[in-house]
N, C-alpha and C positions, 0 to 999 in steps of 0.2 A: 514392466514395472517402471514407473516414474517417481521422482522425488523432488522435494522442495528442501533445500538445505540452508536454512537461515543461521546467522550467528547470534547468540543471545547477548549482544554487546550493547544494546540500547534499544530505544523505541523503533518499532518497524516503520520504515519509510515507504513511500508510494512505489518506488522501484522494486523493493522487496516483495510487496503484496502483488504487484503486477506479474512477477515471475511466478509467484504461487498460483495466481488465477489461470495463466496460460498452461502451466503444468497440469492443473486439475482439468482444464478443458481437454487437453491432449489425451489425458488418461481416460476420460470418459469417451472420447471419440474412438480411441484404440481399444476400449474395453479391457483396460489393464489396471492393476492396482496402483494406488498412489500412496506413497509413505512420506513422513516428515523426518528429516535427519537433523538433529540439532548439532551445529558444529561448535563444540565446546572444548576443544583441545588446548587452545590457548587460554589458560586460566586467568591470565592478566587482563583479558578482554571480556570476561564472563561477568555479567551483572546478575546478581541473584534474583530469581523470580522472573527474568525476562523470558525464559523458555516457556514457562506457563502462559505468560501474556501473549506470546506468539500463537500458541495453540488457541487461546481464547479469541484472539483476533480472527484466525481462520474460521473458527466456529461462527462467529458474528457475520461473517461474509458467506456462509453456507459452503465452505470448502471442506469436504469430507476427506479423511484419510483412514487407512486401514492399520497403520502402525507408526509409533513414535520411536526412533532410535537416537540415542545420544552417542555422538562420535567417540567420546572418551571410553566408551565400552568396548571399542574395537582396537585399543592400543596394542594389545598383545599381538594381533594379527598384523598390524603395521610393522612391528619389530621383526616378526617372523618373515614377512615378505622382503624387508630391507636386508636381513641376514642371507636370504636366499639369493638376492641380487649380488651380494658381496661374494658369496661362495661361487657364483657362476661368472665372476669377474665382469659384471654388468654395472657394478657400483664400486666405489672406492672411498677410502678414508682421506679426508682433506684436513691438513693441519695448519692451513693458512689462517693467520689471526685476523680478527675483525679490522684491526688498524691497517693491516697489509691490504685487505680487500677494499677498504675505503679509499686507500692511497690509489689503487688500481681503477677504481670507479672514477675518481677525480681526474686521473690522467687521461682517461677515455673521454671524459667530459671536456677537458681542456683542448683535446685534439678534434673535437667536434664528432666523436664516434660514439656508437652504442657499445656499452660495456658488455663484455662476455668473458666468462672464466677461461683462463688460459691453460687449463688442465695441468697445472704445475705439479699436482700431487697424483696424477692419474697413473703414472708408471713408476712410482717409487719402489725401490727394491723391498722385498719382504722384510729383511732384517732391519731396514729404517722404520718400517711400519711397526713392527713388533716392539722394538726398543724405544719407540717414541712415547714419552709420558705426557706430552702436551695434549690439551683437549682437542678433539677433532669433531668434524661433522661428517656426514656420509653424503656423497654425491653420486647421482646416477650418471652413467656414461652417455654422453650425447648420441643421438641416433646417427646411423651411417648415411641415411637418405632422408629426403623430405618427408614430412609428416603431413598427410592430406586429410582435412576435415570435410566430411560431406554434410552440408548444412542445408535444411530445407528452406530456410529464410535468406541466408547469405550466399548460397551456392557453394561449390567446392573452393576451399581455401588452402593454400599450401604454405607450409612453414619449413624453412631451411634448417639443417642440423644446428647452425649457429644461432638461429632464433630460438630453438628449443633449449640449447645450451646443456652443460653438465651441471644441472641445478641441484641444490641441496634437497635431500629427502628426509634426513634426520639431523636435528639440531644438536648443538653441543650437549644439552641436557638429555639427549636421546628421545626427545619427543618428536614425532613426525611433523613435517611441514604440511601445510594445507593441501597443496597440490597432490602430494604423495597420499596423504590420508584419504582425500576424496576419491582418488583413482581406486584405491584398494577397496574402500567402502562401496563404491558402485559395483565392483566385482562381487562383493560379499552378498550384496542385496539383488544381484542379477538385474541391475538396471539395463533397460533396453533403449531408452529415449530420454535425452536430456534437453530441457528448455531452460535457458539461462539468458541473462542480459548480455548484449553484444560487448559490453565493457569488459567481460570476462573472457572474451575469445582468445586472448593471448595465453590463458591458463589452460585451455582445451588441448593444445598439442602436447603440453607437458604431461597431462593426465593420460592422454592417449599413448604417449611414449612409455609411461610407467606400465600400463597394461600390456602393451606389445612386448616390453622386456620380460614380463612375467609370463609370456606365452599364452596370454589370455586371448582366445580365438573368437569370442563373441564381438560382433561388429555393432557398435553403438551408433545411434543416429542423433543428430543435433538440430536444435532450432535456436539460433542466437537472435532474440528479438531486439528491436531498436532500443537504444538507451534514452532515458529521460535526462536532459542536460541539467535540470535543476531538481533532480529527485530528492537530493539531501535536505532541500529547503522545507519540505512538507512531511510531517509524520502523520501516520493514520490516526493517531490519538488526537492531534491537533484538529484535523478535519472533522472527526466525530464530535469533539467538544465544541466546534464552531456550528454544528447543526447540519452537517451533510449526512445523508442517509447512506448506509452500507450498499444498498442496491445502486445508488447513483455513483458512488465512488467506483464501484466495480464496473458499472457501465462505461464511465468515462476512461478508466484505465485500459479497458479493452478497445475502445474506439479511438483513443488518442493516436493521431498519425495515420489512422486507417480509414477506409471508406467502406461502409456497409449500407445494405439497402434499408436497415432500420436504424433510427437514431436512438430510441429508447427501448432497451430490452433487458431481460433478466439473464441470469447465469445459464439457466436451462435453454434459453432461446439461443444464447451465444454458442452453446455446445452444438447446436444444430447448423449454424451457418458459418462459423469461423473457420477459415482455411489457413493454416499456418504458412503454407507456401506463398500465399498471396499477401502476407503481412508487409507493412512498410519496413524497409532496411535501414533507413537513415535515423539519425538522432532527432528526437522530438522534444518539445518544451511543453511543460505542464502549465495550463492557463487556468487560473482560478475562475475567471469570468466564464469560461466554457463549462467548468464544472458546475457553477451556479445555475446556468440555463438548464443543464441536465437534471440537477437536483430539484429545481423548481417544477419541472415536468413530472418527475417521480412523485413528488408531493401532491400534485394536482390529480395524479392517477389513483391516489389512495382512497379507499372507502371513507365515508365521512367520519364514522366512529373511530376508525383506526387513526385518521388524521388528527382527531381531537385529542388522542392520547399524547400526542407529541407536544401539546400545549397544556397538559395537566388535567384533562377531562376524559370522560368516557361517554360522550353524548354526541349523537349525529348532528344536532342543530349547531353545536359549537364547532363540529368539524366543517359544516357548510359555511359557518361564519368565517373560519380560518381560510377556507378556500377563496373567499372574496378577496382577502388581502393578498393571496398569491397572484391575483391578476395585476397587482402593482409591482413595485420593485422590491419585493420580499421573496427570498429564494432558499432560506435555510430555516430549520426549526428554531434556532436561536432567535432569528429575527421575527419569526412568527410568534413566539411566545412574547416578545417585547411589544407586539401589537395587541395580543388578546389579554395578557395579564393585567394591564392597567384598567381594563374595563371593569374588573371585579375588585378594584382597590379604592381607597379613598380618593375623592376628587381634589384636585389642586385647581382652584378657582382664582383668577386674577381679581384684584380688588374692585376693578371697574365693573365687573359682572356679578359680584356676589349677591347683590340685591335681586337682580333679575333671575339669577339661577335659583335662589331661595324660593322665589315666588313660583317658578316653573316646578321646582321639586315638589312643593306642597300641592300643586295642581295635579301632577302626575301620580302622586301617591293616592289621591282621591278619585282618580279618573276611572271610568269603567274600562273593560277589556276591548281593545280594538284589534280586529284581524288585520285590517289594511293600514299602511302608514299614512296615507293621505287623510284618512278619517281621524287618525290619532293626532296628526299635526294640526288639522283644522280645529279639533276640540281644544287642544292646548293653547293655540293661538287665540281663539275666541275667549277662553277663560282667563288668560293672563293679560290679554291686551297689550302685549309687548311689541315694540317696533320691529319690523323685519330684519334690520341690520343686527339687532341684539338677539333676536329670537333664534336664528339659525346657529349662531355661534354658541349660545347658551345651551341649546339642545344637544348639539354635538358633544359639548363638554360632559353634560349629564349622562349621555348614552355611552360614549366611548372613552371619556377622560383624555381626549386628545383634540387639538385645535383644527386638525385636518385629517383626511383619509377618505375612504370610499364613500359613495352616496349613502346618506342615511336611509333612503327608501330601500336600498339593498340590505343594509344591516338590520333594519328593524324586523324584517321577516324572521330572523333567528335570535333577536334580542328580546322580542316582545313577551316571551314566557319567563324572562329573567329580570323584568323590570322591578319586581318587588325586591330583588337582591341588589340590583344595581342602584336604584334610586332610593337611598336611605337617608 
């Protein structure tokens, strides 16, 4: 069983989606189930409706899952597991105030050291714990030996007991901390393999220590994929609104930082050739220019009628017309619409050309149907007797409502059946 565990705290970023994609790929390769767990315990960070947006986004990218779990549904299990650890002396009540802990953190910082809890409350006498009316957190006792994470991307990574620390598992309000809740939830769901961002690697030994302390004997495997340094800069919603195809975004997020034999591929093809153990380990940077190139190639590969739908039509000829613009510096559906839409709108003609354009418009309206552009051009030129320098510019404005663009001989092939609608 694999899982994707997003927080419904805002719009999904590219780093979040990338983790979901690689989890889905791994689940398919391992022929195991894939579930979505919404991490909604911290109600202060939950934005209403974002859980459904997450599921809608996954569906848009073809990421299928068998079950959706909200972490808040498991709070009773979190409390029971914390109580078990306390009974077994593997966790303890901590009465240190926030102000005191902040002071200790600052002292460590001033000394140029990493802060670690000093276990001040670990061995308090029972009578001091029972009689203490101050609010308290629950901390798990730090491990006695190193915690080793076996990772298919990063290799074996070892963490000392001090690096794991006696960290908090239950807050003052008796809600579980994220590391504790995630560890318990992975046990409850029988998770076998976890794919996550390398940025979360420091959380992994804490969660592993929780399961070890609860005598959970299943050995989980991990794949900490490389982080995207500027992941928070781009949300999936923004990229979609700018006209990037889901297929292209997915393609780029899988390939970024990695080297595959195929540059353009689908999720099903990625399942066939992606090898997690061969993925790049180091931090990568998301480059919009690279996504543009991938998106342009995906657009070019679309069938003509499907491509036309992205510019508001359902016509193969308009799709082929759009494909011509993709040979230029056009890479998104938003840019493509900006090229196609004006063709079917009212012309904006400069005053210096209004007379010539009107003459040409009257000529084309009455002209017979021409299959070939050169025959059409010759007829209009002979009938209007316009000078060459004005002719080409006026004809382009009439046909495309633009002063420049692809060769008219290319465009005419797909515009000729629309001349009655364009030239009015």
